[in-house]
C-alpha positions in Angstrom: -19.6 -21.7 -10.3 -22.3 -19.0 -9.6 -22.2 -17.1 -6.4 -25.2 -17.0 -4.0 -26.5 -13.5 -3.8 -30.2 -12.7 -3.2 -31.4 -16.1 -2.1 -34.0 -16.0 0.7 -37.0 -15.1 -1.5 -35.8 -16.4 -4.9 -35.6 -19.9 -6.3 -32.1 -21.4 -6.2 -30.3 -24.7 -6.1 -28.0 -26.3 -3.7 -25.0 -25.5 -5.8 -25.6 -21.8 -4.9 -25.4 -22.3 -1.2 -21.9 -23.5 -0.8 -20.0 -20.4 0.3 -20.3 -21.1 4.0 -16.6 -20.3 4.6 -17.1 -16.9 3.0 -20.6 -15.7 3.8 -22.2 -17.9 6.5 -24.2 -19.9 4.0 -24.9 -23.4 5.3 -24.8 -26.0 2.6 -28.2 -27.4 1.7 -29.2 -30.4 -0.4 -32.6 -28.9 -1.3 -33.8 -25.7 -2.9 -35.5 -22.8 -1.3 -38.6 -21.6 -3.1 -41.1 -18.8 -2.8 -44.7 -19.9 -3.2 -46.4 -18.0 -6.0 -48.3 -14.9 -4.6 -47.1 -15.6 -1.1 -44.1 -15.3 1.2 -45.0 -18.6 2.9 -41.9 -20.9 2.8 -42.6 -24.5 3.7 -44.8 -23.6 6.7 -45.8 -27.2 7.1 -42.2 -28.2 7.8 -42.1 -25.9 10.8 -43.2 -26.9 14.2 -46.3 -25.3 15.7 -44.2 -23.7 18.3 -42.2 -21.8 15.6 -45.0 -21.0 13.2 -45.8 -17.6 14.7 -42.2 -16.5 14.5 -42.0 -17.8 11.0 -45.0 -15.8 10.0 -43.5 -12.7 11.6 -40.4 -13.1 9.4 -42.4 -13.8 6.3 -44.4 -10.7 6.8 -41.2 -8.7 7.5 -38.6 -9.8 5.0 -36.0 -7.5 6.6 -35.7 -9.8 9.6 -32.0 -11.0 9.8 -32.5 -14.7 9.3 -34.8 -17.7 9.1 -34.5 -21.4 9.9 -35.8 -24.4 8.0 -34.8 -27.9 8.9 -31.6 -26.7 10.5 -30.6 -24.5 7.6 -29.9 -20.9 8.5 -29.6 -18.3 5.8 -28.5 -14.9 6.6 -30.8 -12.3 5.0 -28.2 -9.7 5.6 -25.6 -11.6 3.5 -28.2 -12.3 0.8 -28.6 -8.5 0.3 -24.9 -7.8 -0.2 -23.7 -6.7 -3.6 -21.7 -9.2 -5.7 -18.5 -7.6 -7.1 -16.4 -9.2 -9.9 -12.8 -8.4 -10.2 -11.3 -9.2 -13.6 -7.6 -9.5 -13.7 -7.8 -10.9 -10.2 -4.5 -12.7 -10.6 -2.6 -9.5 -11.3 -0.6 -7.6 -8.7 -3.3 -5.0 -8.1 -6.2 -7.4 -8.8 -5.0 -9.7 -6.1 -5.1 -6.9 -3.6 -8.6 -5.8 -4.6 -9.8 -9.5 -4.3 -8.3 -9.9 -0.9 -9.7 -6.6 0.4 -13.2 -7.6 -0.8 -12.9 -11.0 0.8 -11.9 -9.4 4.1 -15.1 -7.3 3.9 -17.5 -10.2 3.7 -20.0 -8.2 5.7 -20.1 -5.7 2.9 -19.5 -7.5 -0.4 -19.6 -10.9 -2.0 -16.4 -11.2 -4.0 -15.9 -13.0 -7.3 -12.7 -13.1 -9.3 -11.9 -13.8 -13.0 -8.5 -15.0 -14.1 -7.0 -16.1 -17.4 -5.6 -19.5 -16.3 -6.0 -22.3 -13.8 -2.5 -21.4 -12.6 -3.6 -17.9 -11.7 -6.6 -19.2 -9.9 -4.4 -21.4 -7.7 -2.1 -18.5 -7.1 -4.9 -16.6 -5.3 -6.2 -19.6 -3.4 -8.2 -21.5 -5.9 -11.6 -20.7 -4.3 -14.8 -21.6 -6.1 -15.6 -17.9 -6.4 -12.7 -17.5 -8.8 -13.6 -18.3 -12.4 -11.3 -18.8 -15.4 -12.1 -17.1 -18.7 -10.6 -15.3 -21.6 -11.7 -11.6 -21.9 -10.9 -11.8 -25.7 -13.7 -14.2 -26.0 -17.0 -12.6 -24.8 -18.8 -15.9 -24.5 -16.2 -17.3 -22.1 -16.7 -14.5 -19.5 -20.5 -14.5 -19.5 -20.7 -17.0 -16.5 -18.4 -14.8 -14.4 -20.3 -11.6 -15.1 -23.8 -13.1 -14.9 -25.5 -12.0 -11.7 -23.0 -9.5 -10.4 -23.9 -6.0 -9.3 -20.5 -4.3 -9.9 -17.5 -5.0 -12.0 -13.9 -3.8 -11.4 -11.8 -4.1 -14.5 -8.1 -4.6 -13.8 -7.1 -6.5 -16.9 -4.2 -5.1 -18.9 -1.7 -6.2 -21.6 1.7 -6.8 -20.1 4.9 -6.1 -22.0 7.8 -8.7 -21.7 11.4 -7.8 -21.7 13.4 -9.4 -24.5 16.1 -11.8 -23.3 19.7 -10.9 -23.5 19.5 -7.5 -21.8 22.7 -6.6 -20.0 22.6 -3.3 -18.1 26.3 -3.6 -17.3 27.0 -3.0 -21.0 25.0 0.1 -21.1 22.2 -1.5 -23.1 18.6 -0.3 -23.0 15.9 -3.0 -22.5 13.6 -3.9 -25.3 10.1 -5.1 -24.9 7.5 -7.2 -26.7 4.0 -8.5 -26.3 3.2 -12.2 -26.6 1.2 -13.3 -29.6 -2.5 -12.7 -29.0 -1.8 -10.5 -26.0 -1.2 -7.1 -27.6 -2.9 -4.0 -26.1 -5.3 -3.9 -29.0 -6.5 -7.4 -28.1 -6.5 -7.0 -24.3 -7.0 -3.4 -23.5 -9.4 -2.6 -26.3 -11.2 -5.8 -27.5 -11.0 -7.5 -24.0 -12.3 -4.5 -22.1 -15.0 -3.8 -24.7 -16.1 -7.4 -24.3 -16.4 -7.0 -20.6 -18.4 -3.8 -20.9 -20.8 -5.3 -23.5 -21.4 -8.5 -21.4 -21.8 -6.4 -18.3 -24.4 -4.2 -20.0 -26.4 -7.2 -21.2 -26.2 -8.7 -17.7 -27.5 -5.6 -16.0 -24.4 -4.7 -14.1 -25.0 -1.5 -12.1 -21.5 0.0 -11.9 -18.2 -0.5 -13.6 -14.9 0.7 -12.1 -12.1 0.7 -14.8 -8.5 1.1 -13.9 -6.3 2.7 -16.5 -3.1 4.7 -16.6 -2.2 8.4 -16.7 -0.4 9.5 -19.9 -3.3 8.9 -22.3 -3.5 12.5 -23.5 0.0 12.2 -25.0 0.2 9.9 -28.1 4.0 10.1 -27.8 4.2 8.9 -24.2 7.0 6.4 -23.7 4.6 3.6 -22.7 3.1 3.6 -26.2 6.5 2.7 -27.6 6.9 -0.5 -25.5 6.7 -3.3 -28.0 5.1 -0.9 -30.5 1.8 -1.7 -28.6 0.4 1.9 -28.2 -1.0 0.6 -24.9 -2.3 4.0 -23.7 -4.0 4.6 -27.0 -6.0 1.4 -26.7 -6.7 1.9 -23.0 -8.1 5.4 -23.7 -10.3 4.0 -26.4 -11.8 1.5 -24.0 -12.3 4.2 -21.4 -14.3 6.3 -24.0 -16.3 3.2 -24.9 -17.3 2.8 -21.2 -18.1 6.4 -20.8 -20.5 6.2 -23.8 -22.0 2.9 -22.7 -24.7 4.4 -20.4 -23.6 2.2 -17.5 -22.6 4.1 -14.3 -18.8 4.1 -14.3 -15.7 5.3 -12.5 -12.5 5.6 -14.5 -9.3 5.6 -12.4 -6.2 6.6 -14.3 -3.5 5.6 -11.9 0.0 7.1 -11.8 3.2 5.0 -11.5 2.4 2.0 -9.4 4.4 1.1 -6.3 4.4 -2.1 -4.3 4.4 -0.3 -0.9 2.1 -0.1 2.1 -1.2 1.7 1.5 -3.5 3.9 3.6 -0.7 6.2 4.9 -0.6 8.9 2.2 -2.7 11.8 1.1 -4.3 10.9 -2.2 -4.5 13.4 -5.1 -7.0 13.5 -7.9 -6.5 15.4 -11.2 -7.4 15.5 -14.8 -5.8 15.5 -18.3 -2.5 14.3 -17.0 -1.8 17.4 -15.0 -0.3 15.4 -12.2 2.4 14.1 -14.5 3.8 17.6 -14.6 4.4 17.5 -10.8 6.5 15.6 -8.4 3.5 13.6 -7.2 2.8 11.2 -10.0 3.0 7.8 -8.3 0.7 5.8 -6.1 0.7 2.4 -4.3 -1.2 -0.5 -5.7 -2.8 -0.9 -2.3 -4.2 2.7 -2.5 -5.5 2.1 -6.0 -7.2 -1.0 -4.8 -8.8 0.9 -1.9 -10.1 3.6 -4.2 -11.7 1.0 -6.4 -13.6 -0.4 -3.5 -14.5 3.0 -2.1 -15.9 4.0 -5.5 -18.5 1.3 -5.2 -19.9 3.0 -2.1 -20.4 6.6 -3.1 -22.7 8.2 -5.6 -20.1 10.9 -5.9 -17.8 8.5 -7.7 -20.2 7.6 -10.5 -19.9 9.1 -14.0 -16.4 10.4 -13.1 -13.0 9.9 -14.7 -9.8 11.1 -12.9 -6.1 10.8 -12.5 -4.9 9.3 -9.2 -1.6 9.8 -7.4 -0.4 10.5 -3.8 1.8 12.8 -1.8 5.0 11.2 -0.4 4.7 9.4 2.9 4.5 11.7 5.9 3.6 14.7 3.7 0.1 15.8 4.2 -2.8 13.9 5.9 -3.6 10.3 4.9 -6.9 10.2 3.0 -9.8 8.7 5.0 -12.8 10.7 3.7 -13.4 9.2 0.3 -16.7 10.9 -0.3 -14.8 14.2 0.0 -12.2 12.9 -2.4 -14.7 11.9 -5.0 -16.6 15.2 -4.6 -13.5 17.1 -5.8 -13.8 15.4 -9.2 -15.9 17.2 -11.9 -14.6 15.5 -15.0 -16.8 12.9 -16.7 -14.0 11.9 -19.0 
């Protein structure tokens, strides 16, 4: 289902006005249309007592709202950017999706998940679509009409059964058929970038991992997937795409409270040589959203980690954080 974005002066249908629980749209059974060459909207339907105020709104499109037959459409909401989170069913993706929904005065959130089960897991809302990033055609409806894209899709290694740590065994991993890093982290992310470029998406935030400068990194050996190699290839493809981008290479992800640590940015895996090479998923999610709001984050690629809790000052000035970054890749 498409999400209502810039409605007041653009033709639309009733199916695009049904997010009243998210963005104060009131459901309508009729379309709103702009008369060719004019901003007059159904003036004959308005009472004479309201015609002057209507004319004032039509002459001044920035007025906050207008009314027709009891339908109130918030012009402020109509101007909000629509942001799609792919991988919205994942652990970090769920946090980003939730944060965006909580900021309904700033963004219109949309999610993409792989299965109906994942959709139900995050609430089953109409703004969550199901698609397969390995098939470009299946993700076109989700990306169409969005202003920004946050890519949080990733291949996930599975542990082989029979692992017994009490016997001193080391776990072995595998990737499910059709879900190897080459298919998900390279082809799947390339598809998202290509569809986004065709759709006119204005900004892509891509979350990857630190370690990509080392082809012998242990993560590459998991399931013989070379996951960091394929992630790095997708990052380079995005950087070469011409679309404004922000590439976030996160350190080791932790399921802990966010917003209470000092964040660190770096380049070329330098942070991996320090003691500060982890970060909470919540903090990664926050940086994704903050990157959409600052020009200083565009055309930048950086490693991201944090100091331990109660060491340093919790990061609140994200413009200053992004301004520290000088690397484009």
